[in-house]
Each structure stands twice: as structure tokens, then as C-alpha cells.
C-alpha positions in Angstrom: 24.7 118.8 -146.2 25.9 118.6 -142.6 29.4 119.7 -141.6 30.4 118.4 -138.2 31.9 121.2 -136.2 32.4 119.4 -132.8 32.5 115.7 -132.0 31.3 114.1 -128.8 34.9 114.0 -127.5 35.6 117.7 -128.4 32.3 118.7 -126.7 33.3 116.8 -123.5 36.7 118.6 -123.6 35.0 122.0 -124.0 32.5 121.3 -121.1 35.4 120.4 -118.8 37.5 123.5 -119.8 34.4 125.8 -119.3 33.8 124.2 -115.9 37.4 124.9 -114.8 37.1 128.4 -116.0 33.9 128.9 -114.0 35.6 127.4 -110.9 38.6 129.7 -111.3 36.3 132.7 -111.4 34.3 131.4 -108.4 37.1 129.8 -106.3 36.0 131.3 -103.0 32.3 130.7 -103.5 30.4 128.2 -101.4 27.6 127.9 -103.9 27.5 128.5 -107.7 24.1 128.7 -109.5 24.2 127.2 -113.0 21.2 128.6 -114.8 20.4 126.7 -118.0 18.0 128.1 -120.6 15.4 125.5 -121.3 16.3 123.2 -124.2 19.9 122.9 -125.3 21.1 125.4 -122.7 19.7 123.3 -119.9 21.3 120.2 -121.2 24.6 122.0 -121.6 24.2 123.4 -118.0 23.7 119.8 -116.6 27.0 118.7 -118.2 28.8 121.7 -116.7 27.2 121.0 -113.3 28.3 117.4 -113.5 31.9 118.3 -114.1 31.9 121.1 -111.5 30.6 118.6 -108.9 33.6 116.4 -109.6 36.2 119.1 -109.2 34.9 121.3 -106.3 33.3 121.0 -102.9 31.2 124.0 -103.5 27.5 123.4 -103.9 26.5 123.5 -107.6 22.8 124.3 -107.9 21.1 123.8 -111.2 18.4 126.3 -112.2 16.1 125.9 -115.2 15.3 129.2 -117.1 12.1 129.1 -119.1 11.0 131.7 -121.7 9.4 132.1 -125.0 12.5 132.0 -127.2 10.9 133.2 -130.4 9.3 136.2 -128.6 10.7 136.8 -125.1 8.5 139.8 -124.5 5.5 137.5 -124.8 5.1 136.0 -121.3 7.7 136.2 -118.6 11.1 134.6 -117.9 10.7 132.0 -115.2 13.3 130.2 -113.1 12.9 126.8 -111.3 14.2 128.3 -108.1 12.9 131.4 -106.4 14.9 134.7 -106.6 15.5 134.6 -102.8 17.6 131.4 -103.4 20.0 133.1 -105.8 20.1 136.6 -104.2 23.7 137.8 -103.6 25.1 134.6 -105.2 27.2 133.9 -108.2 25.3 132.8 -111.3 26.3 131.4 -114.7 23.6 131.7 -117.3 24.1 128.9 -119.9 22.8 128.4 -123.4 23.9 126.1 -126.2 24.2 128.6 -129.1 24.7 132.4 -128.9 23.2 133.6 -132.2 21.5 137.0 -132.1 21.8 137.3 -128.3 18.0 137.7 -127.8 17.6 134.7 -125.5 20.7 135.5 -123.5 19.9 139.2 -123.0 16.4 138.5 -121.8 17.8 135.9 -119.4 20.4 138.4 -118.1 17.7 141.0 -117.7 15.6 138.6 -115.6 18.5 138.0 -113.2 19.4 141.6 -112.9 16.2 142.3 -111.0 17.8 140.6 -108.1 21.0 141.7 -106.3 23.7 139.3 -107.3 27.3 138.8 -106.4 28.2 138.0 -110.0 26.5 137.1 -113.3 28.4 135.4 -116.1 27.4 133.7 -119.3 28.5 130.5 -121.0 27.7 129.1 -124.4 29.0 126.1 -126.3 28.9 127.9 -129.7 29.2 131.7 -130.2 28.0 132.6 -133.7 29.0 136.3 -133.8 25.6 137.5 -135.2 24.6 139.6 -132.2 21.9 142.2 -132.4 22.1 142.9 -128.6 25.2 143.9 -126.6 25.7 140.6 -124.9 28.8 138.4 -124.8 29.7 135.0 -123.6 32.2 135.0 -120.8 32.9 131.3 -121.3 32.6 129.8 -124.8 33.4 126.5 -126.3 33.9 127.7 -129.9 33.4 130.9 -131.9 32.1 130.5 -135.5 31.8 133.2 -138.1 28.9 131.9 -140.2 26.5 133.4 -142.7 23.0 134.1 -141.7 21.8 131.4 -144.0 23.7 128.7 -142.2 22.3 127.0 -139.1 24.1 125.6 -136.1 22.6 122.5 -134.6 23.6 121.1 -131.2 22.7 117.5 -130.5 22.9 116.2 -126.9 22.5 112.4 -126.9 24.1 109.8 -124.7 27.6 109.3 -125.9 26.8 111.0 -129.2 26.9 114.8 -128.5 27.6 116.7 -131.7 27.5 120.2 -133.2 27.0 120.6 -136.9 26.4 123.3 -139.4 24.1 123.2 -142.4 
């Protein structure tokens, strides 16, 4: 049984709101790095990047973050741009769902190896089941769910959706 949590229109609204919040926090920046965690996080990051490009003259750089999500200690976290290119810059690490916090905390850890101006996090859905002390600075929606429930984010052309089953 699927319960629709967010429709396409609501997701578009949340993407726009998060983009404006990011811009408000980075109003004096000439460049903002939007780092999307591979999979749903990268798709969500691209949507945020698109809105930011329409509302600011700042350079909005997309960075893909790759890791083994089921076991982040196995292998390393990699980014599509070298560390020198985001050194002393403002970064927003983006994922689609914040569940236990594992993926986000290892992503944050990777970026903290480089001096940054600022590091913030953004998620579309915050599930409140964290096992690590990580929070989303920008979030579309917060859900209190049971551990047996699963949040699914679907990014398809004109049919984005978040549902719970």
C-alpha cells in the first residue's frame, strides 16, 4: 500500500523554497557548490541547481558525491570535482532522504578534510531516525515514521513523487 506524501507540484515548491533558503545563506557568495550524493541526492541537487541558476548571478557548480551507501567505510567517498576547486567555498551537501544519517555523515566527513567557507546539508525528506549527530539545514518535509515503513522518492519528468509504504 503506497501513501503519497508529496506530489510533483509540492516537490517543485519545496525545491524552490530550499533554493531560496540556500541563496539567503549565501547571498554574498560568487560561487556555491551543490554536492549531490549519487542517486536520488544528485537528482535533487540538479533540481536545486536549476532553480538557483534562475534566481542568482552566482556560479552554481554541481558536484557528484559517490560512495558505497550500504557500507561507507568500504571504499572511499569521491567527488566529481577535485578538492582544490571547492577549497574555501560554500558547499551544500544534498541527499533525497535523511534516514539514519549514515550517508550524510560520511559525505560531511569527506568535505571536512578540506578548508571550507561553509558546509550545509539539504534533504527532501527528513525521517528522524538518526543514529549519527547529523541534521539537515534545509529540508523539504520532516516525517516521523516507524522503522518498518519505507520512504521512496521518485524523480521522473513531470511526475516527481514521494510515497511511504
